[in-house]
Backbone as ProteinMPNN parsed JSONL, in Angstrom:
{"seq_chain_A": "QVQLVESGGGLVQAGGSLRLSCAASGRIFGFNIMAWYRQAPGKQRELVAGITSSGRTNYADSVKGRFTISRDGGKNTVYLQMNSLKSEDTAVYYCNLNAGYNYWGQGTQVTVSS", "coords_chain_A": {"N_chain_A": [[87.329, 83.698, 128.671], [87.349, 86.694, 126.826], [89.362, 88.236, 124.181], [90.135, 91.054, 122.298], [91.849, 91.673, 119.41], [93.198, 94.095, 117.3], [93.92, 95.17, 114.315], [95.548, 97.012, 111.515], [95.554, 99.655, 111.246], [97.135, 102.913, 110.733], [98.872, 105.438, 108.759], [97.556, 107.579, 106.194], [96.753, 109.522, 103.172], [94.468, 112.021, 102.791], [91.353, 111.084, 101.352], [92.193, 108.461, 100.714], [92.206, 105.026, 101.572], [91.591, 102.659, 104.205], [91.716, 99.616, 105.902], [90.49, 98.184, 108.895], [90.916, 95.413, 111.156], [89.433, 93.089, 113.587], [89.991, 90.741, 115.645], [88.341, 88.489, 117.76], [89.048, 86.42, 120.37], [88.326, 83.238, 122.177], [85.155, 82.048, 123.384], [82.112, 82.783, 122.178], [78.906, 83.125, 122.654], [75.521, 83.144, 121.628], [73.44, 86.152, 121.021], [75.177, 88.914, 119.807], [76.964, 92.12, 119.739], [79.253, 93.623, 117.551], [81.333, 96.207, 117.344], [83.078, 99.38, 116.149], [84.505, 101.935, 117.627], [85.689, 105.435, 118.062], [88.256, 107.67, 119.137], [89.184, 110.906, 119.183], [91.857, 113.403, 120.015], [91.212, 115.227, 122.673], [88.355, 114.782, 122.471], [85.519, 112.992, 123.019], [84.872, 109.397, 123.158], [83.449, 108.026, 120.5], [80.757, 106.227, 118.72], [81.404, 104.528, 115.655], [80.494, 102.412, 113.938], [78.51, 99.735, 114.113], [77.901, 96.116, 114.36], [75.319, 93.608, 114.219], [75.194, 90.036, 115.665], [73.503, 88.966, 113.98], [73.801, 90.299, 111.504], [72.809, 92.776, 111.289], [73.346, 96.379, 110.656], [74.595, 99.553, 111.8], [75.425, 102.916, 111.448], [77.415, 105.911, 112.274], [76.378, 109.173, 111.352], [78.474, 110.641, 110.117], [80.078, 108.772, 108.76], [78.63, 107.411, 107.151], [78.165, 106.075, 103.884], [80.832, 106.083, 103.409], [82.067, 104.324, 104.954], [82.313, 100.978, 105.683], [81.046, 98.385, 107.644], [81.652, 95.008, 108.544], [81.59, 91.447, 109.138], [82.866, 88.378, 110.05], [81.44, 85.52, 111.035], [81.961, 83.04, 111.622], [84.702, 83.362, 112.472], [84.616, 85.199, 114.338], [85.403, 87.789, 113.673], [85.55, 91.198, 113.078], [85.377, 93.657, 110.684], [86.453, 96.829, 109.594], [85.965, 98.69, 106.671], [87.429, 101.395, 105.444], [86.811, 104.202, 103.411], [87.512, 106.892, 101.312], [88.842, 108.866, 102.931], [88.795, 111.375, 105.604], [90.442, 114.293, 107.211], [89.376, 114.764, 109.482], [88.687, 111.979, 110.231], [90.808, 111.222, 111.744], [91.84, 109.509, 114.526], [92.059, 107.495, 117.374], [91.071, 104.114, 116.894], [88.74, 101.776, 118.251], [88.06, 98.594, 118.992], [84.908, 96.989, 119.762], [83.268, 94.574, 121.887], [80.065, 93.595, 122.312], [78.68, 91.352, 124.568], [76.848, 90.569, 126.44], [78.592, 91.414, 128.326], [80.924, 94.072, 128.196], [83.704, 94.084, 126.096], [86.786, 95.534, 125.027], [89.239, 96.282, 122.559], [92.709, 97.143, 122.231], [93.223, 99.463, 120.928], [93.927, 101.234, 117.857], [95.862, 103.338, 115.919], [94.698, 105.721, 113.629], [95.629, 107.733, 111.238], [95.017, 110.696, 109.144], [96.3, 112.423, 106.737], [96.238, 115.668, 105.528]], "CA_chain_A": [[87.676, 85.051, 128.62], [87.484, 87.07, 125.469], [90.402, 89.338, 123.985], [90.087, 91.486, 121.103], [93.034, 92.215, 118.608], [93.058, 95.07, 116.378], [95.167, 95.389, 113.42], [95.194, 97.797, 110.136], [95.753, 101.269, 111.357], [98.28, 103.541, 109.93], [99.016, 106.729, 107.888], [97.137, 107.594, 104.879], [96.413, 110.61, 102.792], [93.191, 112.37, 102.611], [91.067, 110.425, 100.093], [92.667, 107.148, 100.812], [91.405, 103.861, 102.458], [92.378, 101.627, 105.095], [90.727, 98.548, 106.695], [90.684, 97.785, 109.91], [90.315, 94.214, 111.475], [89.499, 92.967, 115.006], [89.607, 89.192, 115.926], [87.982, 88.293, 119.1], [89.542, 85.081, 120.87], [87.39, 82.92, 123.176], [83.958, 81.357, 123.172], [81.258, 83.822, 122.316], [77.581, 82.634, 122.567], [74.315, 84.021, 121.537], [73.329, 87.305, 120.373], [75.904, 89.874, 120.397], [77.475, 93.089, 118.809], [80.866, 93.918, 117.383], [81.464, 97.647, 116.821], [83.991, 100.126, 116.221], [84.507, 103.231, 118.26], [86.891, 106.171, 117.914], [88.31, 108.654, 120.072], [90.022, 111.953, 118.753], [92.21, 114.071, 120.987], [90.431, 116.103, 123.313], [87.029, 114.575, 122.242], [84.694, 111.734, 123.617], [84.848, 108.222, 122.137], [82.277, 107.988, 119.776], [80.555, 105.179, 117.712], [81.58, 104.846, 114.282], [79.81, 101.576, 113.19], [78.234, 98.445, 114.753], [77.018, 95.082, 113.412], [74.856, 92.513, 115.291], [75.606, 88.669, 115.331], [72.512, 88.457, 112.74], [74.172, 91.033, 110.462], [72.301, 94.228, 111.272], [74.476, 97.4, 110.88], [74.394, 100.988, 111.8], [76.678, 103.761, 111.043], [77.325, 107.226, 112.399], [76.004, 109.892, 110.141], [79.568, 111.116, 109.534], [80.814, 107.934, 107.944], [77.741, 106.831, 106.073], [78.5, 106.008, 102.623], [82.235, 105.899, 103.339], [82.762, 103.207, 105.996], [81.566, 99.663, 105.775], [81.493, 97.298, 108.765], [81.356, 93.428, 108.14], [81.946, 90.288, 110.135], [82.924, 86.74, 109.548], [80.983, 84.931, 112.162], [82.852, 81.888, 111.867], [86.16, 83.507, 112.929], [84.528, 86.15, 115.299], [86.115, 88.881, 113.358], [84.918, 92.27, 112.554], [86.172, 94.528, 109.736], [85.892, 98.318, 108.944], [86.429, 99.333, 105.383], [87.261, 103.012, 105.322], [87.095, 104.795, 102.154], [87.318, 108.396, 101.128], [89.155, 109.164, 104.408], [89.262, 112.669, 105.786], [91.451, 114.704, 108.131], [88.507, 114.585, 110.65], [88.778, 110.755, 110.743], [91.981, 110.857, 112.579], [91.647, 109.093, 115.686], [92.216, 106.054, 117.802], [89.85, 103.262, 116.745], [88.699, 100.823, 119.497], [86.954, 97.51, 118.617], [84.264, 96.589, 120.945], [82.256, 93.443, 121.674], [79.084, 93.544, 123.545], [78.238, 90.159, 124.514], [76.273, 90.656, 127.905], [79.601, 92.087, 129.074], [81.63, 94.998, 127.24], [84.94, 93.934, 126.011], [87.437, 96.344, 124.258], [90.561, 96.121, 122.027], [93.971, 98.118, 122.77], [93.164, 100.501, 119.952], [94.777, 101.236, 116.546], [95.912, 104.607, 115.408], [94.424, 106.055, 112.257], [96.097, 109.349, 111.01], [94.727, 110.958, 107.824], [96.836, 113.893, 106.462], [95.323, 116.739, 104.345]], "C_chain_A": [[87.882, 85.454, 127.12], [88.388, 88.126, 125.33], [90.054, 89.65, 122.529], [91.455, 92.088, 120.777], [92.897, 92.881, 117.569], [94.189, 95.1, 115.431], [94.676, 96.521, 112.144], [95.239, 99.151, 110.165], [97.048, 101.734, 110.567], [98.022, 105.018, 109.273], [98.508, 106.75, 106.55], [96.621, 109.119, 104.49], [94.87, 110.974, 102.694], [92.49, 111.808, 101.226], [91.323, 109.003, 100.012], [91.695, 106.328, 101.339], [92.262, 103.033, 103.174], [91.364, 100.626, 105.541], [91.352, 98.026, 107.889], [90.122, 96.417, 110.323], [90.349, 94.044, 113.155], [89.105, 91.483, 115.232], [89.328, 89.027, 117.32], [88.334, 86.6, 119.438], [88.65, 84.604, 121.923], [86.064, 82.497, 122.718], [82.872, 82.467, 123.19], [79.929, 83.219, 121.736], [76.55, 83.5, 122.575], [74.445, 85.47, 120.903], [74.579, 88.37, 120.779], [76.233, 91.151, 119.394], [78.797, 93.446, 118.879], [80.635, 95.223, 116.759], [82.867, 98.178, 116.707], [83.583, 101.532, 116.744], [85.782, 104.18, 117.917], [87.162, 107.39, 118.777], [89.463, 109.641, 119.492], [90.684, 112.703, 120.05], [91.536, 115.073, 121.43], [88.878, 115.829, 123.081], [86.757, 113.242, 123.052], [84.82, 110.609, 122.962], [83.47, 108.273, 121.762], [81.962, 106.587, 118.908], [80.612, 105.394, 116.456], [80.608, 103.791, 113.547], [79.547, 100.347, 113.984], [77.536, 97.346, 113.717], [76.603, 93.927, 114.349], [75.335, 91.089, 114.731], [74.587, 88.106, 114.083], [72.815, 89.334, 111.391], [73.489, 92.331, 110.331], [73.384, 95.229, 111.548], [73.933, 98.569, 111.118], [75.563, 101.716, 111.898], [76.355, 105.283, 111.832], [77.225, 108.23, 111.121], [77.356, 110.298, 109.486], [80.504, 110.135, 108.594], [79.952, 107.202, 106.811], [78.2, 107.024, 104.676], [79.979, 105.908, 102.288], [82.87, 104.794, 103.952], [81.879, 102.229, 105.774], [82.089, 98.563, 106.801], [80.941, 95.968, 108.212], [81.889, 92.481, 109.262], [82.059, 89.028, 109.518], [82.642, 86.137, 111.085], [81.772, 83.925, 112.555], [84.168, 82.005, 112.555], [86.056, 84.714, 114.112], [85.494, 87.396, 115.012], [85.524, 89.739, 112.529], [85.899, 93.076, 111.731], [85.622, 95.78, 109.535], [86.568, 98.681, 107.883], [86.254, 100.786, 105.416], [87.869, 103.669, 104.162], [86.852, 106.329, 102.285], [87.731, 109.186, 102.588], [89.368, 110.817, 104.325], [90.069, 113.13, 107.113], [90.661, 114.313, 109.612], [88.338, 112.917, 111.316], [89.832, 110.3, 111.652], [91.673, 110.566, 113.977], [92.031, 107.709, 116.191], [91.071, 105.311, 117.624], [89.922, 102.188, 117.691], [87.711, 99.615, 118.72], [86.216, 97.18, 120.026], [83.339, 95.534, 120.755], [81.359, 93.553, 122.733], [78.467, 92.141, 123.599], [77.431, 89.848, 126.032], [77.301, 91.161, 128.649], [80.331, 92.847, 127.944], [83.153, 94.51, 127.197], [85.603, 95.037, 124.917], [88.788, 95.82, 123.901], [91.393, 97.129, 122.691], [93.761, 99.386, 122.027], [94.163, 100.4, 118.915], [94.525, 102.843, 116.14], [95.493, 104.873, 114.046], [94.736, 107.566, 111.871], [95.772, 109.566, 109.5], [95.49, 112.313, 107.503], [96.364, 114.404, 105.103], [96.346, 117.145, 103.338]], "O_chain_A": [[88.459, 84.728, 126.311], [88.371, 88.996, 126.201], [89.751, 88.795, 121.697], [92.105, 92.799, 121.543], [92.379, 92.238, 116.655], [95.35, 95.052, 115.839], [93.486, 96.763, 111.943], [94.977, 99.815, 109.162], [97.798, 101.004, 109.918], [96.934, 105.584, 109.373], [98.99, 105.963, 105.736], [96.142, 109.848, 105.358], [94.091, 110.041, 102.499], [93.002, 112.051, 100.133], [90.651, 108.338, 99.223], [90.544, 106.699, 101.569], [93.416, 102.735, 102.866], [90.17, 100.921, 105.506], [92.477, 97.529, 107.944], [88.98, 96.142, 109.954], [91.099, 94.693, 113.885], [87.959, 91.096, 115.001], [90.167, 89.473, 118.102], [87.865, 85.694, 118.748], [88.148, 85.473, 122.635], [85.875, 82.623, 121.509], [82.738, 83.078, 124.249], [79.834, 82.868, 120.56], [76.512, 84.48, 123.319], [75.477, 85.848, 120.348], [74.869, 88.586, 121.956], [75.731, 91.13, 118.271], [79.445, 93.581, 119.917], [79.877, 95.375, 115.801], [83.799, 97.494, 117.13], [82.578, 102.15, 116.392], [86.823, 103.656, 117.52], [86.202, 108.091, 119.098], [90.599, 109.19, 119.346], [90.066, 112.616, 121.111], [91.193, 115.92, 120.604], [88.116, 116.69, 123.521], [87.626, 112.576, 123.614], [84.914, 110.882, 121.765], [82.519, 108.505, 122.509], [82.906, 105.931, 118.468], [79.985, 106.337, 115.973], [79.938, 104.213, 112.604], [80.532, 99.913, 114.582], [76.891, 97.554, 112.69], [77.391, 93.38, 115.121], [75.781, 90.95, 113.592], [74.799, 87.103, 113.402], [72.189, 89.129, 110.35], [73.599, 92.958, 109.277], [74.212, 95.071, 112.446], [72.79, 98.763, 110.704], [76.603, 101.252, 112.364], [75.207, 105.713, 111.951], [77.879, 108.087, 110.087], [77.365, 110.294, 108.255], [81.419, 110.531, 107.872], [80.398, 106.585, 105.844], [78.609, 108.132, 104.331], [80.376, 105.696, 101.142], [83.968, 104.347, 103.621], [80.686, 102.511, 105.66], [83.191, 98.016, 106.807], [79.92, 95.894, 107.528], [82.583, 92.895, 110.191], [81.385, 88.683, 108.548], [83.396, 86.245, 112.052], [82.256, 83.866, 113.685], [84.718, 81.059, 113.117], [87.042, 85.14, 114.712], [86.207, 87.918, 115.869], [85.023, 89.396, 111.458], [87.087, 93.162, 112.043], [84.417, 95.899, 109.313], [87.748, 99.008, 108.013], [85.155, 101.342, 105.418], [89.074, 103.729, 103.917], [86.166, 106.878, 103.148], [86.985, 109.963, 103.184], [89.889, 111.435, 103.396], [90.292, 112.303, 107.997], [91.17, 113.743, 110.576], [87.995, 112.638, 112.465], [89.807, 109.219, 112.24], [91.204, 111.5, 114.627], [92.306, 106.832, 115.373], [90.031, 105.732, 118.129], [91.005, 101.675, 117.97], [86.765, 99.879, 117.978], [86.772, 97.121, 121.123], [82.663, 95.441, 119.73], [81.719, 93.605, 123.909], [77.748, 91.795, 122.661], [77.586, 88.757, 126.58], [76.972, 91.422, 129.806], [80.372, 92.339, 126.824], [83.798, 94.548, 128.245], [84.894, 95.369, 123.968], [89.437, 95.088, 124.649], [90.951, 97.877, 123.563], [94.161, 100.414, 122.572], [95.121, 99.632, 118.998], [93.449, 103.436, 116.057], [96.016, 104.138, 113.209], [94.011, 108.479, 112.266], [96.175, 108.757, 108.665], [95.148, 113.299, 108.156], [96.174, 113.841, 104.025], [96.032, 117.878, 102.401]]}, "name": "protein", "num_of_chains": 1, "seq": "QVQLVESGGGLVQAGGSLRLSCAASGRIFGFNIMAWYRQAPGKQRELVAGITSSGRTNYADSVKGRFTISRDGGKNTVYLQMNSLKSEDTAVYYCNLNAGYNYWGQGTQVTVSS"}
């Protein structure tokens, strides 16, 4: 059984930076995708960034050039470096692992004050 544990959220001023981490416990075999989603109040959950087990990445247009996703395959850990944060980045951020089945973390709050 796989569990995802997130950390790194918090309160930051606009223009600041935060780094989120998500560690996946349990055995993960074969091709998989780890990603970060976010959900702001009153809005649908949206994909922020994803990275495959081979290192291919994709980003939402709204975060390109500001956010960087990376992973440590040996530790099954994914990171999201968030720079130049804006108030519209305020949301609960969720870690996701797609390995034939979708696993979700509990979410971590990111609040950007203007």
